[in-house]
C-alpha positions in Angstrom: -66.1 -135.8 -26.9 -63.2 -137.4 -29.0 -62.0 -139.2 -26.0 -65.4 -140.1 -24.8 -65.3 -138.3 -21.6 -68.0 -135.7 -22.5 -71.4 -136.7 -24.2 -72.8 -134.9 -27.1 -75.8 -133.5 -24.8 -73.3 -132.3 -22.2 -71.3 -130.0 -24.9 -73.3 -126.7 -24.3 -73.1 -126.9 -20.6 -69.3 -127.6 -20.8 -68.6 -125.2 -23.2 -70.5 -122.3 -21.1 -69.0 -123.1 -17.9 -65.4 -123.2 -19.6 -66.5 -119.7 -21.1 -67.5 -118.3 -18.0 -64.5 -119.5 -16.2 -61.9 -118.3 -18.6 -63.6 -114.9 -19.7 -65.8 -114.0 -16.6 -69.0 -113.7 -18.2 -71.6 -115.8 -19.2 -72.9 -117.2 -23.1 -76.3 -115.5 -23.8 -77.3 -117.7 -26.5 -75.9 -121.0 -28.4 -75.0 -119.0 -31.6 -72.5 -117.0 -29.0 -71.3 -120.1 -27.8 -70.7 -123.6 -28.8 -72.2 -122.7 -32.1 -70.2 -119.4 -32.7 -68.0 -121.3 -35.4 -69.5 -123.7 -38.1 -66.7 -126.1 -37.5 -68.1 -127.2 -34.0 -71.5 -128.1 -35.4 -69.9 -129.8 -38.2 -67.8 -131.9 -35.9 -64.6 -130.5 -37.9 -62.6 -130.4 -34.9 -59.2 -131.4 -36.4 -59.8 -128.3 -38.6 -58.4 -125.9 -36.0 -54.8 -126.5 -36.7 -54.7 -125.4 -40.1 -55.4 -121.9 -38.6 -52.2 -122.2 -36.9 -50.2 -123.8 -39.8 -51.7 -120.7 -42.0 -50.4 -118.3 -39.6 -47.0 -119.8 -39.4 -46.8 -119.9 -43.5 -47.9 -116.1 -43.4 -45.3 -115.3 -40.9 -42.7 -116.8 -43.3 -44.0 -115.0 -46.4 -44.2 -111.6 -44.7 -40.9 -112.1 -43.3 -39.6 -112.6 -46.9 -41.5 -110.3 -48.6 -40.7 -107.4 -46.4 -37.0 -108.6 -46.5 -37.1 -108.5 -50.6 -39.4 -105.0 -50.6 -39.1 -103.2 -47.3 -41.2 -100.5 -49.0 -44.3 -102.7 -49.0 -44.9 -101.9 -45.6 -45.3 -98.3 -46.2 -47.7 -99.2 -49.6 -49.7 -101.5 -47.2 -50.2 -98.9 -44.3 -51.4 -96.5 -47.2 -53.8 -99.2 -48.4 -51.7 -99.7 -51.7 -51.6 -103.7 -52.1 -50.1 -103.4 -55.5 -46.5 -104.5 -54.5 -47.6 -107.2 -51.9 -49.9 -108.8 -54.6 -47.5 -108.9 -57.1 -44.9 -110.5 -54.9 -47.5 -113.0 -53.7 -48.4 -113.6 -57.3 -44.8 -114.2 -58.6 -43.6 -116.0 -55.6 -46.5 -118.2 -54.4 -49.7 -118.0 -56.5 -48.3 -118.8 -59.6 -47.5 -122.4 -58.5 -51.1 -123.0 -57.5 -51.3 -126.5 -56.1 -48.5 -127.9 -58.2 -46.4 -127.9 -55.0 -47.0 -129.1 -51.5 -47.7 -126.2 -49.1 -44.5 -126.7 -46.9 -42.3 -127.1 -50.2 -43.9 -124.0 -51.7 -43.1 -121.8 -48.6 -39.8 -123.5 -48.6 -39.2 -122.4 -52.2 -40.9 -119.0 -51.7 -38.9 -118.0 -48.4 -35.5 -119.7 -49.1 -35.8 -121.7 -45.9 -38.1 -124.5 -44.5 -41.3 -123.1 -42.6 -40.6 -122.4 -39.0 -43.0 -120.5 -36.4 -40.2 -118.1 -35.6 -41.2 -115.1 -38.0 -44.8 -115.6 -36.9 -43.7 -115.6 -33.1 -41.6 -112.5 -33.9 -44.7 -110.8 -35.2 -46.9 -111.7 -32.4 -44.4 -110.3 -29.9 -43.9 -107.1 -31.8 -47.6 -106.4 -32.1 -48.4 -107.4 -28.5 -45.1 -106.4 -26.5 -46.9 -103.3 -25.0 -49.3 -105.4 -23.5 -47.1 -107.9 -21.6 
């Protein structure tokens, strides 16, 4: 659609064909297919990279928070968010939008944002499936 190679009228068929090819089964209705996410029907295609940026920032914050206070892992495993919320409040949230996001993450973590902590997290989480 963006490059002009796909007409709007052909989106549903293209989506369903690709879904069946990728996942091995068909889409039963548009709300489970091309309309499954409000961003598609709103035309917010450029919005999706923000998910990746958020994951990268979260990986940096998680690495720094658990470095600063390793016990936060055990607290969270027990459902206690007190320390994690305090760390986030003191390190990130109190600044609000007064600092651009990349600068805020750098300030909070002591380094420029990088994908490495998120990639490490993903490898740890899914290594048993590889």
